[in-house]
C-alpha positions, 0 to 999 in steps of 0.5 A, spaced: 178 292 618 183 288 622 180 283 627 184 282 633 186 276 637 181 278 642 175 279 638 176 272 635 176 269 642 170 273 644 166 271 638 168 264 639 166 264 646 159 267 644 158 261 638 160 256 644 156 259 649 150 260 644 150 252 642 151 250 649 145 254 651 141 251 646 143 244 648 141 246 655 134 248 653 133 241 650 132 237 657 133 238 664 139 235 668 138 231 674 142 234 680 139 230 686 146 228 687 152 232 688 158 230 684 165 232 685 167 237 679 173 240 676 173 247 672 178 249 667 177 256 665 180 262 661 181 268 666 181 275 665 184 279 671 183 287 671 189 290 676 190 296 680 198 296 681 202 299 681 199 304 686 198 312 684 192 314 680 189 308 677 195 304 674 190 299 672 192 294 667 189 287 665 192 280 665 190 274 661 191 267 663 187 261 666 184 257 672 183 250 674 178 250 680 175 244 684 169 243 688 168 237 693 161 236 696 161 235 704 155 232 705 152 238 707 146 241 703 149 245 698 156 246 701 163 244 698 170 244 699 173 248 694 180 250 691 182 255 685 189 255 682 189 262 677 195 264 673 195 271 669 200 274 665 201 281 661 207 284 658 204 291 657 204 295 664 204 302 663 209 306 658 215 302 660 212 295 657 213 292 664 211 284 665 208 281 670 205 274 672 200 273 678 199 266 681 194 265 686 193 258 690 186 259 694 182 254 698 175 255 702 168 254 701 163 254 696 155 254 696 151 252 690 143 252 692 140 245 691 136 246 685 133 239 682 132 238 675 135 245 673 138 247 667 142 253 670 146 252 677 148 259 681 154 258 686 158 263 691 164 262 694 169 264 699 177 262 698 183 264 702 190 262 700 197 264 697 199 269 692 206 269 688 208 275 683 214 275 678 216 279 672 220 285 670 215 290 674 217 286 681 224 287 679 223 295 679 220 295 686 224 297 692 222 291 696 224 284 694 218 280 696 214 276 691 209 273 696 203 275 699 196 273 702 190 272 697 183 271 697 177 270 692 170 272 694 165 271 688 160 267 685 158 264 678 153 261 674 153 254 670 149 251 664 148 244 665 149 240 658 149 233 661 150 229 668 158 230 666 159 236 663 157 244 664 159 250 661 161 256 666 157 262 663 161 266 668 164 267 674 166 274 677 170 274 683 173 280 687 181 278 688 185 281 694 192 281 694 197 284 699 204 284 695 209 289 697 208 295 693 212 300 697 206 304 698 200 300 701 201 293 700 194 292 698 191 290 691 184 290 689 183 286 682 177 284 678 177 276 676 172 274 670 172 267 668 169 262 663 170 255 661 168 248 662 166 244 668 167 236 668 163 232 674 165 226 676 
């Protein structure tokens, strides 16, 4: 039986997550002082363009996110840069690269000495698409509005490092598609979080 690259990636994520959770169980982390953070994650995006029936396809890529505490109880300014790509849309094998650049607000409930930290966020900004799929559209606009609404769960390993177990976001974009100029996307991410 042949194991695909995706299977190896999933297996590696399970092993890393299991090891990180075992380490996180050893001792709680003191979270009394909010810290700026940078998250670097693998990102999977499930998209519904082009319009008609589902027209669904998947993109794989990465994200870089930051959060800067504001001094308000659990509130941080946040930003996200995500890039995803696919070479296999539909039977034609069209390619697409989707980039989003969003900023906004994140809320993390203050939990002292907690091993796990949930968060929620609302981010708005700008999106850009490129690739052979965009060249086939009747319109030439490759820029549009983008917004993320979602949240996630981090597991603290120590004062400086956490594992982002999962982040799930509803990502909406408004690229010209010749029909309704609206795309609904599901974004799932996992990776590491560095605190400064």
